[in-house]
C-alpha positions as CSV (number, residue, x, y, z in Angstrom):
1,A,-11.4,-13.0,5.3
2,R,-14.9,-14.0,4.1
3,H,-16.4,-13.8,7.6
4,L,-14.8,-10.3,8.1
5,T,-16.2,-9.2,4.8
6,V,-19.7,-10.5,5.4
7,E,-20.0,-9.5,9.0
8,G,-18.0,-6.3,8.8
9,T,-19.8,-4.5,5.9
10,R,-23.2,-3.1,5.2
11,Q,-25.0,-2.3,1.9
12,T,-25.4,1.4,1.1
13,E,-26.8,3.1,-1.9
14,H,-23.2,3.5,-3.2
15,G,-22.2,-0.1,-2.6
16,L,-20.6,-1.8,0.4
17,A,-19.2,0.1,3.3
18,W,-17.4,-1.0,6.4
19,K,-19.5,-1.1,9.5
20,F,-18.3,1.4,12.1
21,D,-19.6,2.7,15.4
22,N,-18.9,6.4,15.7
23,F,-19.2,6.1,19.5
24,T,-15.7,4.6,19.4
25,R,-14.4,8.1,18.7
26,A,-16.0,9.4,21.9
27,G,-13.6,10.3,24.6
28,S,-13.8,9.2,28.2
29,P,-15.3,11.7,30.7
30,Y,-12.4,10.6,33.0
31,E,-8.8,11.7,32.7
32,F,-6.5,8.7,32.0
33,N,-3.8,8.7,34.7
34,M,-0.8,6.6,33.6
35,E,0.6,6.3,37.1
36,D,-2.7,4.8,38.3
37,A,-2.8,2.5,35.3
38,R,0.7,1.3,35.9
39,D,-0.2,0.6,39.6
40,L,-3.2,-1.4,38.5
41,W,-1.2,-3.3,35.8
42,N,1.4,-4.1,38.5
43,Q,-1.2,-6.1,40.4
44,I,-1.8,-8.5,37.6
45,R,-0.1,-11.8,38.6
46,C,-1.2,-14.2,35.8
47,P,0.9,-14.8,32.7
48,I,0.3,-12.3,29.9
49,L,0.9,-12.8,26.1
50,I,1.1,-9.8,23.8
51,L,1.1,-10.6,20.1
52,W,2.2,-7.6,18.1
53,G,2.3,-7.3,14.3
54,D,5.5,-5.9,13.0
55,E,3.6,-4.0,10.3
56,S,1.0,-2.5,12.8
57,W,0.3,1.2,12.4
58,G,0.4,1.5,16.2
59,R,3.8,2.1,17.9
60,R,5.8,0.9,14.9
61,N,9.2,2.3,16.1
62,Y,8.5,1.9,19.8
63,D,9.8,-0.5,22.4
64,L,6.9,-1.8,24.4
65,D,7.2,-1.0,28.1
66,T,6.3,-4.2,29.9
67,S,7.9,-3.1,33.2
68,P,4.5,-2.9,35.1
69,F,3.9,-6.6,34.4
70,H,5.4,-9.5,36.3
71,D,5.1,-12.3,33.8
72,V,4.8,-11.1,30.3
73,E,5.8,-12.4,26.9
74,V,5.9,-10.2,23.8
75,V,6.0,-11.8,20.4
76,K,6.4,-9.7,17.2
77,I,4.8,-11.4,14.3
78,A,6.3,-10.8,10.9
79,G,3.9,-9.9,8.1
80,A,1.1,-8.9,10.4
81,G,-0.5,-5.6,11.0
82,H,-2.9,-4.4,13.7
83,W,-5.1,-7.5,13.3
84,V,-2.5,-10.2,13.9
85,Q,-5.2,-12.9,14.2
86,H,-6.4,-12.0,10.7
87,D,-3.1,-11.3,8.9
88,Q,-1.2,-14.4,10.2
89,F,-3.9,-16.7,11.6
90,G,-1.9,-19.9,11.7
91,V,1.0,-18.2,13.5
92,F,-1.4,-16.5,15.9
93,I,-3.1,-19.8,16.8
94,S,0.2,-21.5,17.2
95,H,1.4,-18.9,19.8
96,V,-2.0,-18.8,21.6
97,N,-2.1,-22.6,21.9
98,R,1.4,-22.8,23.1
99,F,0.7,-20.1,25.7
100,L,-2.5,-21.7,26.9
101,N,-1.0,-25.1,27.2
102,A,2.1,-24.0,29.1
């Protein structure tokens, strides 16, 4: 938490503010084609680990479609939001270590 606070903020005349790159709001000049993406994902042959916080703002009431992938494991982590590695660091590391050592 300290690292995130120190590295993720900047001093302003009004106090501290989160660092943010407005370019992340820029859209792609290319249309996203889900069919092409699924074909690309289907070519991935290595194991995939998806760690998902059950309190994440993204896709809260949504079943993740893993059908394009051949070898995928999805783990929902209780008490974690969008930043699983920050909210439940020990649980996150445990799953990553298990996955990498398999």
